[in-house]
Each structure stands twice: as C-alpha cells, then as structure tokens.
N, C-alpha and C positions, 0 to 999 in steps of 0.2 A: 308234811302234815297231810293226812288222808282226807279225801272229800267226805263231807257229812251228807248223808242222804236226805236229811230234813230241809236242806236249803233248796229253794226253787232255782232253776236255771234261767227262767224267763217269767216276767210279770208284765201283764198288760192292764193298764187302768185308763179311765176316761177323764178328760179335763174339759170343762165347759168354759170357753172364752167368748164373751158377749153372748150370743144366742146359739152357739153351735158347739157340739161335743166333738172332741178329737181323741184319738188313741195315743198314749205314750207307752213305749215298750222299754223295759229295763232288761237287758240281756247280759247276764254275768259271764257268758261264754264268748262275748264279742271281743275278739282280740284287738280291735281297733282302739279300744279305750283302756288305758292303764288306770285312769280314775273313772270308775264305772258310772258314777253319778253325773258325769259330764253329758251322758246321753240325754238327761232331762233337759239341760240347757239347749242342746242342739235341736231337740224336737220342739221346744218352746219357741225357738227362733223361727222355725217353719210355721208354727201355729199363729204367732202374733205378728210376724213380719218385722220384729225389732231385731236388728243385728246383735249377735251374741255379745259383742264387746260392750254393749250398753246395759247389760243386766248383771248385777253383782251377786245376787243370791236368790235362792228359793227357800222359803220357810214352809214348814208343815205344822200348823198349830194343833195341839192336842192330838197327836198321831194315833195313840191307842191308850185310852184311859184305864184299860183293864190290864193289858199285858206289858205296857210301858208306863206304869204308874209313876208320876213324878216328873215325866218329861213333858213340859208345857209347850215347847216349840222345838222342832228339829230343823237345823239350817244347813243348807249346802252352799258352798262357795263356787262361783263360776271362774275357773282358771283362765278362761279366755278374756276376762274383764281386766286382768292385770296389764299395766303398760309393759311394752317389750323390755325384757331383761329383769323384771321384778317378780316373776312367777316363783312361788315357793317350791322347795324340794318335796317330792313325794316319796313315801315309803315304797320300797321296791318289793311289792307283793308278787309271789309266784301265782300261777293260775290256780293252784290247789289251796292256797291259804288266804287269799284276799277276802273271802267271805267271812272269815272269823272276825275281822275288824269292821265289817260293813253291815250295819243293822238295817239297811234299806229294805231288806226282805221282810223285816218286821214293821217298818213304817208304812209300806205300801202293800196292798193285797190285790191279787188278781181279780179283775172285774169291778173294783170299787170306783166310785165317781167323785170327782173333785170340781170345785169352782175356782177359777183363776182370779185372785185379787191382786192388786198392784198399787204401788205408790212410787213417787220419785223423790230422791233425796240426794244431798251431796255426800258422796262416799270418799272419805279421806284415807281409808285403809287399803282398799283394793284398786278401784278404778281411778281415784283422784279426780273425780268430775261428778256432775249430776248424772245419776244412773237410776235404773229401775231396780226395785225389789219386788219379787213375786211371792205370793202365798198360795199354796194349794190347800184349799179349805174343803174338808170332807163334806159331802152333800148333806150328811145328817146334821150339820151345824148351820145349814142355810135354809131360811124360810122364804118362800117365793113372795116377792113384793115387799118384804119387810127387812129392815136393817137389823143385824144381830151383832153380837160381840165380835165375831170373826169375819163378818162379810157385810160390806156396805153396798147397798143397791145403787146409790147415787154415783159412787166412784166406779161402778162397773158398767159403764155405758160407752158407746162408741165415741161420742163427742169428747168426753173426759179423757179417754184413752188416747185419742189422737193428739190432744193438747200435750199430754205427757210425752208421747212418742216424739213429737216435733221438738220438744224441749231437750230430751236426753240425746237426740241425734244431731242437735245443732252444735257442730264442732267449733264453729267460729265463736259462738257465745261462750261455750265452755272454755275455750282458749283464753278468754278474757277473765273468766271467773276464777279458774284454778290458781293462777299466780297470786291472787289476792286472798283466797280462802284457805288454800292448802297450808301455807306457813302458819296461819293462825291455829289451825287444827293440830298441827304438830308441836305446838308449844305446850299443850295439855294444861293450859291456864283455865281457871274456873270461869273466866269470862269468854272463852273461845267461842262458845255457841252463840252467845249474844252478839259478839263482834261479827261473826260469820253471817248471822241473820241480818245485820245491818247492810252488809255488802249485797246479799241476795235481794234485799228490798230495793237497793239502789238499781239493780238490774231488772226490777219488777218481775221476779220469778218466785219469790217466797210464798206468795199466795197459792201457787200451784203445788208447793211442797208441803203445805200445812192445811190440807183440806180436812176439816173435822166433821166426822159423821154425827148425825143427830143422836144415834144410840150411844156413841162415845161421850157426847156432850151431856146426855142425860146421866150417865154413870159418874161423870166428873161432878155434876151438881149434887148428886146424891151423896158422894163421898166428901165434898168440900163445902157444900152449902152455897156455893157461888160458882160463877163461870168466869174464866179468864178471857179478857178481850185484848187482842193484839192488832195493831195496824199493820197489815201484812203487805201493803203495797203503797207506793207514793202516788197520791192522787194527782200530782202535778206533772206526772210523766206518763208517756205512752197513751 
C-alpha cells in the first residue's frame, strides 16, 4: 500500500498536568514502536511519574465533533499494563500501511492543548489490579476554576493525584485485593460489581475510586430527581 501524502508523520500537542504544560510527540516514523499509540503512555509516564504498568488506558472525550461526528470517546489501551504473558497479539502492520488503521492523526492535531484528567479503578480486563485511567480533555472543554462535564477541578490537584498514585503503586495492597476481586469480576454475575465494592470498602479504598464531581452530581439530580448515597468506607477502620 502506497503512503498517503495527507497523513502527518509527526504531531506535537501539549498536555497540562497539574499546573504545568508538557509536550507529547506522536511520531509515525519511529521504528521503536510497533503500536504507535504506546508513545502516549511512555511520555505520560515521564510527565506524571507514575510507572507505565499502573496505567491501563487513555481516553479522549469528544475528540472532534465535526470531522468525527458520533465518536464520543476514543480509548487507547496500554500494552505495558498487561501482566506478563497476557499481552494481546497485534496486527503486523508494515511501515507503509499502519496509518490506514490508525485514526490518531485525526484525534490529535498539531499544536492543540489538552488537560490531563485521571481516576483510579479496579481493572479486571487488562492489569487485574487497581490502576489509573487518564483522559486527555481538549482545552476548549475546560473552564478555569469551574468543573465541567469533562473535567473536574477538585480531582485535578496535587493532593488528590498523590493519593491515587500511592494507591495504584501499592503492590502489597493490590496483591491482597486482586485474589478476592478478580474471580468475582470474571463470573460476569449481575452482582459482581456490588460484591467487589464490598471488598474494596473492607480495604478502605472504595472512597478513592468513587470520587463524585459536583458537576456530575448536579447532572444526576437533574436526570433522576434525587442523588444516590453510598457508604464508601468503613468508619470503624483506619
């Protein structure tokens, strides 16, 4: 397959983490990467200080409402988050045809700015432990000092980030949680999330995984007429 001239060979965009902007470069001619999107995870590791294996995915909400109408969120999976031996097989693209299947050149545009949002959750499909999920939120969807549908100001501060970073990187704690939660999640029972939630509350970590933004809470009340209340941690422990 011949190379198409309309594909860019390199894109540089900026990501704001906490109070500082950083460059992320997507280079489609970089031979080091068979899975080109892995470049995003490797550079986010340097930006955040969170080891690659503790981040399962990166989402891009509403990437392009004009040219990619109907795509509400685009997600990339981090291959380095899989436990050893469980990594999926990749299509064997040649240098000349991999761009045909990769729409990242339409998701990201040179010079655009994004804000890094994040949350921690138990991932039973990729890492099989508590891990990070990142969102790259285009700056046009972020209002300074105000929570929006795509970006929570409260969750994007150094104190909250450090708590989540300590949680996902706590190998000893995760080694206790995984044998209890993973079998439940693999049953695909209707009750699996409720049962897993009980276990996470026992370890007093559920309240870190279920941080509800005031903007999201407002939307829930508008939609349902009421707000759901859950006891997210055991007050007799810790």
